[in-house]
C-alpha positions in Angstrom: 0.0 0.0 0.0 2.9 2.3 0.6 4.3 2.0 -2.9 1.4 3.6 -4.7 2.3 7.2 -4.1 5.7 6.6 -5.4 4.3 5.4 -8.8 2.0 8.4 -9.1 4.7 10.8 -8.3 7.1 9.4 -10.9 4.5 9.7 -13.7 4.0 13.4 -12.7 7.7 14.0 -12.9 8.0 12.6 -16.4 5.1 14.8 -17.6 6.9 17.8 -16.1 10.2 17.1 -17.8 8.6 16.5 -21.2 6.8 19.8 -21.1 10.0 21.5 -20.1 11.9 19.9 -23.1 9.2 21.0 -25.5 9.4 24.6 -24.1 13.2 24.7 -24.6 13.2 23.2 -28.2 11.2 26.0 -29.7 13.7 28.8 -29.1 16.5 26.5 -30.4 14.6 26.0 -33.7 14.1 29.7 -34.0 17.7 30.4 -33.3 18.8 27.8 -35.8 16.5 29.3 -38.4 17.9 32.8 -37.8 21.4 31.4 -37.9 20.8 29.9 -41.3 19.4 33.2 -42.5 22.5 35.0 -41.2 24.8 32.5 -42.8 23.1 32.9 -46.2 23.3 36.7 -45.9 27.0 36.6 -45.0 27.7 34.2 -47.8 25.8 36.3 -50.3 27.7 39.4 -49.3 31.0 37.6 -49.5 30.2 36.4 -53.0 29.1 39.9 -54.0 32.3 41.4 -52.6 34.3 38.8 -54.5 32.5 39.7 -57.8 33.2 43.4 -57.1 36.9 42.6 -56.5 37.1 40.7 -59.8 35.5 43.6 -61.7 37.8 46.1 -59.9 40.9 44.0 -60.8 39.8 43.9 -64.4 39.4 47.7 -64.6 42.7 48.2 -62.9 44.4 45.8 -65.2 43.0 47.6 -68.3 44.1 51.0 -66.9 47.6 49.7 -66.2 47.8 48.5 -69.8 46.7 51.9 -71.1 49.1 53.8 -69.0 52.4 54.9 -70.7 55.1 52.6 -69.7 58.4 54.0 -68.4 60.9 53.9 -71.2 64.0 51.9 -70.5 67.4 52.8 -71.8 66.9 50.2 -74.6 63.6 51.7 -75.5 65.1 55.2 -75.7 67.9 54.0 -77.9 65.4 52.3 -80.2 63.3 55.6 -80.5 66.5 57.5 -81.3 67.4 54.9 -83.8 64.0 55.3 -85.5 64.4 59.0 -85.6 67.8 58.7 -87.1 66.5 56.3 -89.7 63.6 58.7 -90.5 66.1 61.5 -91.0 68.3 59.4 -93.3 65.2 58.4 -95.3 64.2 62.1 -95.8 67.8 62.9 -96.9 67.8 60.0 -99.3 64.5 61.1 -100.8 65.9 64.6 -101.2 69.0 63.3 -102.9 66.8 61.1 -105.2 64.7 64.1 -106.2 67.9 66.1 -106.9 69.2 63.2 -109.0 65.9 63.0 -110.9 66.0 66.7 -111.6 69.4 66.4 -113.1 68.2 63.8 -115.6 68.4 60.5 -113.8 64.9 59.4 -114.5 64.0 55.7 -114.4 61.9 55.9 -117.6 63.9 58.1 -119.8 63.4 56.1 -123.0 62.1 58.4 -125.7 59.0 57.4 -127.6 60.6 59.0 -130.7 63.7 56.7 -130.5 62.5 54.7 -133.4 62.9 57.7 -135.7 66.0 59.2 -134.1 68.0 56.3 -132.7 69.7 57.0 -129.4 70.5 60.6 -130.4 69.1 63.2 -128.0 66.5 65.5 -129.5 67.3 69.2 -129.7 63.8 70.5 -128.7 60.2 69.8 -128.2 58.0 72.7 -129.2 54.5 72.8 -127.9 52.1 75.1 -129.6 49.0 75.9 -127.4 45.7 75.4 -129.1 42.0 75.1 -128.2 38.9 73.5 -129.5 37.8 76.5 -131.6 41.2 77.0 -133.2 40.9 74.7 -136.2 41.4 77.4 -138.8 44.4 78.9 -136.9 46.0 75.5 -136.8 45.6 75.1 -140.6 47.1 78.5 -141.0 50.2 77.5 -139.1 50.4 74.2 -141.0 50.4 76.2 -144.2 53.1 78.7 -143.1 55.9 78.1 -140.6 54.9 74.7 -139.2 55.9 71.7 -141.4 53.3 68.9 -142.2 53.3 65.3 -143.3 56.8 64.3 -144.6 58.3 67.6 -143.8 57.3 67.2 -140.2 59.0 63.7 -140.1 62.2 65.2 -141.6 62.2 67.9 -139.0 62.0 65.2 -136.3 65.0 63.5 -137.9 66.8 66.7 -137.3 65.9 66.5 -133.6 62.9 68.9 -133.4 59.4 67.8 -132.4 56.5 70.2 -132.9 53.0 69.4 -131.5 49.8 71.3 -131.0 49.0 71.0 -127.3 45.5 70.6 -126.1 43.6 69.0 -123.1 40.3 67.2 -123.0 36.7 68.6 -122.9 35.0 69.0 -119.5 32.4 66.5 -120.9 35.0 63.8 -121.7 34.4 62.0 -125.0 31.9 64.6 -126.4 32.0 66.0 -130.0 34.9 68.4 -129.1 37.1 65.5 -128.1 36.1 63.4 -131.1 36.9 66.2 -133.5 40.4 66.6 -132.1 40.9 62.8 -132.2 39.9 62.7 -135.9 42.1 65.7 -136.7 45.0 64.1 -134.9 44.4 60.8 -136.8 44.8 62.7 -140.0 47.7 65.1 -139.1 49.5 63.2 -136.3 50.7 66.6 -134.9 48.9 66.8 -131.5 50.1 66.3 -127.9 46.8 65.5 -126.1 46.9 66.1 -122.4 44.5 63.4 -121.1 44.4 64.6 -117.5 44.0 68.3 -118.3 40.6 70.0 -118.8 40.9 72.5 -121.6 39.5 75.8 -120.4 40.7 79.4 -120.3 40.8 79.5 -116.5 42.9 76.3 -116.5 45.8 77.7 -118.6 48.2 78.1 -115.7 47.7 74.4 -114.9 48.1 73.4 -118.6 51.8 74.5 -118.5 52.4 71.8 -115.8 50.8 69.1 -117.8 52.6 70.2 -121.0 56.1 70.1 -119.6 55.4 66.9 -117.7 54.0 65.1 -120.8 56.8 66.4 -123.0 59.5 65.2 -120.7 57.9 61.8 -120.3 57.5 61.4 -124.1 60.7 62.8 -125.5 64.3 63.2 -124.3 65.4 66.6 -125.5 67.8 69.4 -124.7 65.0 72.0 -124.5 61.2 72.2 -124.1 59.5 75.2 -125.7 56.0 76.5 -124.9 54.5 78.8 -127.7 51.1 80.6 -127.6 48.7 80.1 -130.4 48.9 83.8 -131.5 52.6 83.6 -132.4 54.3 83.0 -135.7 57.7 81.4 -135.5 60.8 81.8 -137.6 61.5 78.1 -137.1 65.0 78.1 -138.5 65.9 81.1 -136.4 64.6 79.4 -133.3 66.5 76.2 -134.1 69.7 78.2 -134.5 69.2 79.9 -131.2 68.6 76.6 -129.4 71.7 75.0 -131.1 73.8 77.8 -129.7 72.6 76.9 -126.2 72.9 73.1 -126.5 74.3 71.5 -123.3 73.4 74.4 -121.1 71.6 73.1 -117.9 69.3 75.2 -115.8 68.5 77.6 -118.7 65.3 79.7 -118.4 65.2 81.6 -121.7 62.7 84.2 -122.9 61.8 87.8 -123.2 62.2 88.8 -119.5 59.9 91.4 -117.9 58.4 92.4 -114.7 55.5 94.8 -113.9 52.8 95.9 -111.5 50.4 93.3 -110.1 46.8 94.2 -111.0 44.7 94.3 -107.8 41.5 95.6 -109.2 39.0 92.8 -109.6 37.4 92.7 -113.0 40.4 94.1 -114.8 42.0 92.2 -117.6 45.1 91.0 -115.8 43.6 90.8 -112.3 45.6 88.6 -110.0 43.4 87.2 -107.2 46.4 86.5 -105.0 47.9 90.0 -105.4 48.6 90.3 -101.7 51.3 87.7 -101.9 53.5 90.0 -104.0 54.5 92.4 -101.3 53.7 96.0 -100.5 55.0 97.3 -103.9 52.6 94.9 -105.7 55.2 94.1 -108.4 55.8 90.9 -110.2 59.2 89.1 -110.0 61.3 88.8 -113.1 59.8 86.3 -115.5 59.7 85.4 -119.2 56.7 86.6 -121.2 54.2 83.8 -121.8 54.3 84.1 -125.6 57.4 81.9 -125.9 59.2 80.2 -123.0 62.2 77.9 -123.2 63.3 75.6 -120.4 66.3 73.2 -120.4 65.7 69.6 -119.7 66.5 69.6 -116.0 64.1 72.4 -115.3 61.3 70.7 -117.3 62.0 67.5 -115.3 61.8 69.5 -112.1 58.2 70.5 -113.1 57.4 67.0 -114.0 58.6 65.6 -110.6 57.0 68.2 -108.5 53.9 69.0 -110.5 51.6 67.9 -107.7 53.2 70.5 -105.3 53.8 73.4 -107.5 51.5 76.5 -107.0 49.8 78.1 -109.9 48.8 81.8 -110.2 46.3 83.5 -112.5 48.6 83.5 -115.5 51.0 80.9 -116.9 54.0 83.2 -117.4 54.1 84.4 -113.8 53.4 80.8 -112.7 56.5 79.5 -114.5 58.5 82.5 -113.1 57.4 81.6 -109.5 58.7 78.0 -110.0 62.1 79.2 -111.3 62.7 81.4 -108.2 63.2 78.4 -106.0 65.7 76.5 -108.2 69.2 77.0 -109.7 67.9 78.5 -112.9 70.0 80.7 -115.2 67.8 83.6 -116.4 68.6 84.4 -120.1 66.9 87.5 -121.4 67.0 87.2 -125.2 65.5 90.1 -127.2 65.0 87.8 -130.2 62.2 86.1 -128.2 60.2 89.4 -127.6 57.5 88.5 -130.1 55.6 91.9 -129.8 58.7 94.0 -130.3 59.4 95.9 -133.6 63.0 94.9 -133.9 64.1 93.0 -137.0 66.2 90.3 -135.5 63.7 88.1 -133.7 62.5 84.6 -134.1 58.8 85.2 -133.4 56.1 87.7 -134.1 52.5 88.1 -133.1 50.1 86.4 -135.5 
């Protein structure tokens, strides 16, 4: 009978302990849940920080690559070597240009070599002409300018004569076709394929003429003649023969004069301000007849892309001669408009 209370009391103890264990397990679960959340948050921040560090390292690496590197002694020596090489290249190019201007062209073979062998021609005479000058050309052919067999015999003597003309602004039109047909019959044209024939383009025409003449014929002299000039051909040949072998010769009827600054005037020079306060042209040969020796014509050919042109071809040529070692030869026989008897040209 005494054992019953003991049994009852033990059961009540077990119920008390189970209730206590249930009460203590709930906070533990809550703490474990919040611990997991905290772990996930910390892990996420660490991963995000790692990504940021990777991106920052990438940016820094690119910036380091773009920053100028400090030159070592070897780098500086290499830079100096390149500059020295560049200087020597420039000097070599200048020497090459000088050699070319003195007659050492790569393609010097004359297209007229078949008729004259290896003998150097005396002169190439280019007579300016235009699309509307057919009657004037025929007049020249019937007077001082040889034609047909006489023209070939003159070439055998070392003198080439050609009418010089460019192409129409409308390439291949009736103007061009008429010139081609006339040239097919007379064979006395030098057609400047890259030049547009127009009055305002005359200063540029002189560059194309001298360049084409040098490229086509190997001669002592290259002569530019206006289409309003009659020539004493034998007199001109004699004059040129007396100058044979003279390099750097710039021959003509030399003159100078005031620069016309009034727009609309006949001889207006748009770039008059370049000629100084006195507004006076430098010494130059009149445009009616200009003679250049071979090396000066070659100088124009080599540097044609850089040479400046002015409003008129005579002052244009004169400006080119200022910068080279040219010998100015003022020959009164080439003053076509003068009244003196001993001259090789006259105004037509």
